[in-house]
C-alpha positions as CSV (number, residue, x, y, z in Angstrom):
1,M,-74.5,-48.3,-58.7
2,L,-71.1,-49.4,-57.5
3,K,-70.8,-52.5,-55.3
4,E,-70.3,-51.5,-51.7
5,E,-67.0,-52.6,-50.2
6,K,-67.1,-53.4,-46.4
7,L,-64.1,-51.8,-44.7
8,N,-63.1,-52.7,-41.1
9,L,-62.1,-49.3,-39.7
10,V,-60.3,-49.1,-36.4
11,K,-62.3,-46.9,-34.0
12,E,-59.6,-46.1,-31.4
13,W,-56.7,-43.6,-31.9
14,D,-53.9,-45.8,-33.2
15,K,-51.6,-43.2,-34.8
16,V,-47.8,-43.0,-34.2
17,F,-48.3,-39.3,-33.2
18,P,-50.3,-37.8,-30.3
19,K,-53.8,-36.4,-30.9
20,N,-54.1,-32.7,-31.1
21,E,-57.2,-31.7,-29.0
22,K,-57.3,-28.4,-30.8
23,T,-58.5,-30.0,-34.0
24,N,-61.5,-32.2,-34.8
25,H,-61.0,-35.7,-36.2
26,K,-63.1,-38.5,-37.7
27,K,-62.8,-41.3,-40.2
28,V,-64.3,-41.1,-43.7
29,T,-64.5,-43.2,-46.8
30,F,-64.9,-42.6,-50.5
31,K,-64.6,-44.5,-53.8
32,N,-62.2,-44.0,-56.7
33,H,-63.0,-44.5,-60.3
34,F,-61.9,-48.1,-60.1
35,G,-64.6,-48.8,-57.5
36,I,-62.1,-49.2,-54.7
37,E,-63.3,-47.8,-51.3
38,L,-60.6,-45.6,-49.7
39,A,-60.3,-45.0,-46.0
40,A,-59.1,-41.6,-44.7
41,D,-58.7,-39.6,-41.5
42,M,-60.3,-36.2,-41.7
43,Y,-59.0,-33.3,-39.5
44,W,-60.4,-29.8,-39.3
45,P,-60.2,-26.7,-37.1
46,K,-62.5,-26.3,-34.0
47,D,-63.7,-23.0,-35.3
48,G,-65.1,-22.1,-38.7
49,N,-67.7,-23.2,-41.2
50,I,-66.0,-23.2,-44.7
51,F,-62.4,-24.3,-45.1
52,P,-59.7,-24.6,-47.8
53,A,-58.9,-28.3,-48.1
54,I,-55.8,-30.5,-48.5
55,A,-55.6,-34.2,-49.5
56,I,-52.5,-35.9,-48.2
57,S,-50.8,-39.3,-48.7
58,G,-47.5,-41.0,-48.4
59,P,-44.8,-42.1,-47.9
60,F,-44.8,-45.0,-50.4
61,G,-45.6,-48.1,-48.3
62,A,-46.7,-46.1,-45.3
63,V,-50.3,-45.7,-43.9
64,K,-52.3,-42.7,-42.8
65,E,-51.5,-43.4,-39.1
66,Q,-47.9,-42.3,-39.8
67,S,-46.5,-39.3,-41.6
68,S,-49.4,-38.3,-43.8
69,G,-51.7,-38.2,-40.7
70,L,-49.2,-36.1,-38.8
71,Y,-49.2,-33.6,-41.7
72,A,-52.9,-33.6,-42.0
73,Q,-53.4,-32.9,-38.3
74,E,-50.8,-30.2,-38.3
75,M,-52.2,-28.5,-41.4
76,A,-55.7,-28.6,-39.8
77,S,-54.3,-26.5,-37.0
78,Y,-53.4,-23.9,-39.6
79,G,-57.0,-23.6,-40.7
80,F,-57.4,-26.3,-43.4
81,L,-59.8,-29.2,-43.6
82,T,-57.5,-32.1,-44.4
83,I,-57.7,-35.8,-45.2
84,A,-54.9,-38.3,-44.9
85,F,-55.9,-41.4,-46.9
86,D,-54.6,-44.9,-47.4
87,P,-54.0,-45.8,-51.0
88,S,-55.8,-48.5,-52.9
89,F,-54.8,-52.1,-51.7
90,T,-53.1,-50.7,-48.6
91,G,-53.9,-50.0,-44.9
92,E,-57.6,-49.7,-44.1
93,S,-58.5,-49.0,-47.8
94,G,-60.0,-51.7,-50.0
95,G,-58.9,-53.4,-53.2
96,E,-57.6,-56.8,-54.0
97,A,-54.9,-58.2,-54.2
98,R,-53.4,-56.5,-51.2
99,Y,-50.1,-54.5,-51.3
100,M,-50.2,-53.7,-55.0
101,N,-49.5,-50.3,-56.5
102,S,-49.8,-48.6,-59.9
103,P,-49.0,-45.1,-61.0
104,D,-52.3,-44.8,-62.7
105,I,-54.3,-46.0,-59.7
106,N,-52.2,-43.9,-57.3
107,V,-53.0,-40.8,-59.3
108,E,-56.7,-41.8,-59.4
109,D,-56.6,-42.1,-55.6
110,F,-55.5,-38.5,-55.3
111,Q,-58.2,-37.4,-57.8
112,A,-60.8,-39.3,-55.9
113,A,-59.7,-37.5,-52.7
114,V,-60.3,-34.2,-54.6
115,D,-63.7,-35.5,-55.8
116,F,-64.6,-36.2,-52.1
117,L,-63.4,-32.8,-50.8
118,S,-65.0,-30.9,-53.6
119,N,-68.4,-32.2,-52.6
120,L,-68.2,-31.4,-48.9
121,D,-70.4,-28.4,-47.8
122,C,-67.8,-27.2,-45.4
123,V,-65.1,-27.0,-48.1
124,D,-64.4,-24.2,-50.5
125,N,-64.0,-26.3,-53.6
126,E,-62.0,-23.5,-55.3
127,K,-59.3,-23.9,-52.7
128,I,-58.2,-27.5,-52.8
129,S,-54.5,-28.6,-52.6
130,I,-52.6,-31.8,-52.2
131,I,-49.5,-32.9,-50.3
132,G,-47.6,-36.0,-51.2
133,I,-44.7,-37.4,-49.1
134,C,-41.8,-39.5,-50.4
135,G,-43.0,-41.6,-53.3
136,W,-46.4,-40.0,-53.1
137,G,-44.6,-36.6,-53.7
138,G,-43.9,-37.9,-57.2
139,M,-47.5,-39.1,-57.5
140,A,-48.8,-35.7,-56.3
141,I,-46.9,-33.9,-59.0
142,Q,-48.1,-36.4,-61.6
143,T,-51.7,-35.7,-60.4
144,A,-51.1,-32.0,-60.8
145,C,-50.3,-32.7,-64.4
146,I,-53.9,-33.9,-65.0
147,D,-56.2,-32.4,-62.4
148,T,-56.9,-28.7,-62.9
149,R,-59.0,-28.5,-59.8
150,I,-55.9,-28.6,-57.7
151,K,-54.7,-25.1,-56.8
152,A,-51.4,-26.0,-55.1
153,T,-49.3,-29.1,-54.8
154,V,-46.6,-29.7,-52.2
155,A,-44.1,-32.6,-52.7
156,I,-42.3,-33.5,-49.5
157,T,-38.9,-35.4,-49.6
158,M,-40.1,-36.8,-53.0
159,Y,-39.2,-39.9,-54.8
160,D,-39.8,-40.6,-58.5
161,M,-40.8,-44.2,-58.0
162,T,-40.7,-44.9,-61.7
163,R,-37.1,-43.7,-62.0
164,V,-35.8,-45.7,-59.1
165,A,-37.7,-48.8,-60.3
166,G,-36.1,-48.4,-63.8
167,N,-32.7,-47.0,-63.0
168,G,-32.0,-48.1,-59.4
169,Y,-30.8,-45.8,-56.6
170,F,-28.7,-42.9,-57.9
171,D,-29.3,-44.2,-61.4
172,E,-26.6,-46.9,-60.9
173,S,-28.6,-49.4,-62.9
174,D,-29.6,-47.2,-65.7
175,N,-28.9,-49.6,-68.6
176,E,-30.8,-52.0,-70.8
177,E,-29.3,-55.2,-69.3
178,A,-30.1,-54.3,-65.7
179,R,-33.7,-53.4,-66.7
180,Y,-34.0,-56.6,-68.7
181,Q,-32.8,-58.7,-65.7
182,A,-35.3,-56.9,-63.5
183,R,-38.1,-57.8,-66.0
184,V,-37.0,-61.4,-66.1
185,A,-37.1,-61.7,-62.3
186,I,-40.5,-60.0,-62.0
187,N,-42.1,-62.1,-64.8
188,N,-40.7,-65.3,-63.4
189,Q,-42.2,-64.4,-60.0
190,R,-45.5,-63.9,-61.7
191,T,-45.4,-67.5,-62.9
192,I,-44.6,-68.7,-59.4
193,D,-47.3,-66.5,-57.8
194,F,-50.0,-67.8,-60.2
195,K,-49.0,-71.4,-59.5
196,N,-49.1,-70.8,-55.7
197,N,-52.2,-68.7,-55.8
198,N,-50.4,-66.3,-53.6
199,Y,-48.2,-63.2,-54.0
200,K,-44.7,-63.1,-52.6
201,L,-44.0,-60.0,-50.5
202,A,-40.7,-58.2,-50.2
203,G,-39.4,-54.7,-49.7
204,G,-40.2,-53.9,-46.1
205,V,-37.5,-52.1,-44.2
206,V,-34.8,-54.6,-43.0
207,D,-35.0,-55.9,-39.4
208,D,-31.2,-55.6,-38.9
209,P,-29.7,-52.5,-40.5
210,T,-26.1,-53.1,-39.3
211,D,-24.7,-53.6,-42.8
212,A,-27.4,-51.6,-44.7
213,P,-26.7,-48.4,-46.6
214,W,-26.9,-45.2,-44.5
215,F,-30.3,-44.2,-45.8
216,V,-31.8,-47.6,-45.0
217,K,-30.6,-47.1,-41.4
218,Q,-32.7,-43.9,-41.4
219,Y,-35.7,-45.8,-42.7
220,Y,-35.2,-48.3,-39.9
221,D,-35.1,-45.5,-37.3
222,Y,-38.5,-44.4,-38.5
223,Y,-40.4,-47.5,-39.6
224,K,-39.0,-50.1,-37.2
225,T,-38.9,-48.2,-33.9
226,N,-41.5,-46.6,-31.7
227,R,-41.0,-43.4,-33.6
228,G,-43.0,-44.6,-36.6
229,Y,-43.8,-48.4,-36.5
230,H,-47.3,-49.3,-37.4
231,K,-48.7,-52.8,-37.8
232,R,-50.5,-51.9,-41.1
233,S,-47.5,-50.2,-42.7
234,L,-45.9,-52.1,-45.5
235,N,-42.6,-50.5,-44.8
236,S,-42.8,-51.4,-41.1
237,N,-43.5,-55.1,-42.0
238,D,-43.2,-57.4,-44.9
239,G,-43.4,-55.0,-47.8
240,W,-45.1,-55.0,-51.2
241,C,-46.0,-57.8,-53.6
242,V,-42.7,-58.4,-55.5
243,T,-44.5,-58.1,-58.8
244,A,-46.2,-54.8,-57.9
245,S,-43.2,-52.8,-59.4
246,S,-43.9,-54.0,-62.9
247,S,-46.0,-51.0,-63.8
248,L,-43.4,-48.7,-62.3
249,L,-40.7,-50.3,-64.4
250,N,-42.8,-49.7,-67.5
251,T,-43.8,-46.0,-66.8
252,R,-42.2,-42.6,-66.5
253,L,-43.7,-39.8,-64.4
254,F,-43.7,-36.1,-65.3
255,T,-44.1,-36.3,-69.0
256,Y,-46.3,-33.2,-68.9
257,A,-44.8,-31.5,-65.8
258,S,-43.8,-28.5,-67.8
259,E,-47.5,-27.9,-68.5
260,I,-48.6,-27.7,-64.9
261,R,-50.1,-24.2,-64.5
262,S,-51.1,-24.5,-60.8
263,A,-48.6,-23.9,-58.0
264,V,-46.0,-26.5,-57.0
265,M,-43.7,-26.5,-54.1
266,I,-41.0,-29.2,-53.7
267,V,-39.5,-29.5,-50.1
268,H,-36.4,-31.6,-49.7
269,G,-33.7,-32.1,-47.1
270,E,-30.2,-30.9,-47.7
271,K,-28.8,-34.2,-46.5
272,A,-31.5,-36.5,-48.1
273,H,-30.2,-39.3,-50.3
274,S,-33.3,-38.6,-52.5
275,L,-32.5,-34.9,-53.0
276,Y,-31.7,-35.5,-56.7
277,F,-35.3,-36.6,-57.4
278,G,-36.6,-33.3,-56.1
279,Q,-34.0,-31.1,-57.8
280,D,-34.5,-32.8,-61.2
281,A,-38.3,-32.7,-61.0
282,F,-38.1,-29.0,-60.2
283,K,-36.1,-28.3,-63.4
284,L,-39.1,-29.6,-65.4
285,L,-41.6,-27.1,-63.9
286,K,-42.4,-23.7,-65.5
287,G,-43.8,-20.5,-64.2
288,D,-43.3,-18.1,-61.3
289,N,-45.6,-20.1,-59.0
290,K,-43.1,-22.9,-58.5
291,E,-40.7,-23.2,-55.5
292,L,-37.9,-25.5,-54.4
293,L,-37.3,-25.4,-50.6
294,I,-34.2,-27.1,-49.3
295,V,-34.3,-27.7,-45.6
296,P,-30.8,-27.3,-44.0
297,N,-29.3,-30.4,-42.4
298,A,-32.5,-32.4,-42.9
299,T,-32.3,-36.0,-44.1
300,H,-35.0,-37.8,-46.1
301,T,-36.8,-39.2,-43.1
302,D,-36.5,-36.0,-41.0
303,L,-39.2,-34.6,-43.2
304,Y,-41.5,-37.5,-42.3
305,D,-42.1,-36.3,-38.7
306,G,-39.6,-33.4,-38.1
307,G,-36.7,-35.6,-37.0
308,E,-35.3,-36.1,-33.5
309,N,-36.3,-32.6,-32.3
310,H,-39.5,-32.4,-34.4
311,D,-38.4,-29.2,-35.9
312,K,-37.3,-30.1,-39.5
313,V,-40.7,-29.9,-41.3
314,P,-41.3,-26.3,-42.4
315,F,-45.1,-26.3,-41.8
316,D,-45.2,-22.5,-41.7
317,K,-43.6,-22.3,-45.1
318,I,-46.0,-24.9,-46.5
319,E,-48.9,-23.0,-45.1
320,E,-47.7,-19.7,-46.6
321,F,-47.1,-21.2,-50.0
322,I,-50.5,-22.9,-50.2
323,K,-52.5,-19.9,-48.9
324,K,-50.6,-17.6,-51.3
325,N,-51.6,-19.7,-54.3
326,I,-55.2,-20.7,-53.5
């Protein structure tokens, strides 16, 4: 038997979006193969007994009370049973040390969510899909490479976190010397962290975006304002462990993306700085059940919550794609 991990789950509604009284909601937990207890919000329609299901996570450094929860609640209103989960080491989920990440563990988190959904009596386990947002869009596609139980995968405003870790934004640091210096910095920090018995944090969204790049200003508008701020969100606060990116630097996603037989949809904003990630990932996919949807005039963070007018996320297109392919 696996050792039980005691999670402290918040009971009150503390999401950054309003509760939809037309759907049911409760908190659930489940373990991944590393023995880490994951916390999730479950949403499902008021009517019905057996549902198709969707597991949702992201953005990278966010928590389920933000974008993933909004997507989960909205997709429940379309007839799905959904869970929005906090990744290992993050939010209300377990795992030590805190604020770490790993492509392997992140994929396992998605697979554990599929394990959980597959064993619910109210879920049709032949109709399970996943949605990943931002960096978790890349992790969702990576999960689709290995998990044949998944019938449809939707990657929203996706990042390839391994590419940005190894090459920098827009591949501006795609050279051996830049990667070497990044490795030196991370390994030196490991020595310091071990000595201090503590992990240095960095990478949260800046508190003053005045001189920041335009896309960082967009992150600020989501993570640091009432629009999306949450006290448990890494991006809203102090960020990840500095050394957490070592596994991202040493990995590349999508090695077997061309072998994904299940359906994959990539949704990206026309004006998103990250659009090149989605476009390049789509080029790797094969088959007539793959789709790239570019949302006109949408930025990267517009697809977190629909943007200023809450109208940029094409939920109807996502529903149509998933139901067509399950």
